[in-house]
C-alpha positions as MATLAB code, in Angstrom:
seq = 'KAVAVRGSRGKTWLQMTRNWGANWQSSGDLRGQRLSFRVTLLDRKTLTFLNVVPSSWWFGQTFSSRGQFF';
ca = [
      22.817  -17.674    1.393;
      20.162  -17.840    4.136;
      17.302  -15.791    5.561;
      15.557  -16.266    8.903;
      12.599  -14.492   10.505;
      11.573  -14.022   14.132;
       8.262  -12.759   15.457;
       8.116  -10.374   18.404;
       6.637  -13.117   20.615;
       9.297  -15.678   19.681;
      12.789  -16.370   20.938;
      14.073  -18.499   18.057;
      14.810  -17.678   14.430;
      12.767  -19.583   11.813;
      14.558  -20.450    8.579;
      12.878  -19.141    5.447;
      12.800  -20.762    2.018;
      12.720  -18.998   -1.312;
       9.612  -19.933   -3.261;
       9.902  -17.744   -6.383;
      12.179  -14.865   -7.366;
      12.467  -12.509   -4.408;
       9.571  -14.137   -2.500;
      10.451  -15.940    0.722;
       8.246  -17.978    3.038;
       8.300  -19.445    6.523;
       6.285  -22.270    8.033;
       5.655  -20.320   11.257;
       2.445  -18.476   12.112;
       3.703  -14.928   12.657;
       0.431  -13.041   12.226;
      -0.024  -10.092   14.583;
       3.689   -9.896   15.465;
       6.444   -7.422   14.608;
       8.956   -9.140   12.328;
      12.750   -9.163   12.459;
      15.031  -10.688    9.824;
      18.517  -12.194    9.842;
      20.395  -12.456    6.532;
      23.519  -14.598    6.160;
      25.665  -13.865    3.101;
      27.967  -16.236    1.210;
      31.001  -14.954    3.153;
      29.107  -15.930    6.361;
      28.614  -12.295    7.354;
      25.296  -12.043    9.210;
      23.139   -8.933    9.342;
      20.149   -8.544   11.648;
      17.248   -6.178   10.995;
      15.156   -5.854   14.154;
      11.440   -4.998   14.147;
      11.413   -3.761   10.542;
       7.805   -4.874    9.952;
       4.996   -3.649   12.256;
       2.512   -6.055   13.841;
      -0.248   -4.662   11.590;
       1.307   -6.227    8.442;
      -0.675   -8.415    6.067;
       0.244  -10.795    3.253;
       1.400   -9.175    0.025;
       2.823   -6.004    1.568;
       6.390   -4.836    0.997;
       8.626   -2.972    3.429;
      11.996   -1.271    3.285;
      14.694   -0.795    5.887;
      17.529    1.664    6.317;
      19.840   -1.317    6.789;
      22.085   -2.098    3.825;
      24.519   -4.840    2.909;
      26.959   -5.422    0.061;
];
């Protein structure tokens, strides 16, 4: 239902929008920061994945996490 991202230098979650297929975007400038994600499902269950992307990331990369949801 919703995805948010937070950079390692930030304290607030930034809502993300889906721009095509599985691609999501945020209006924040998060370059050079570790990234954490918060996913809210239709049943309102929220899962948080902390620091799953290193600060050395660049646009176009993909990452995986051990975190799972159903």
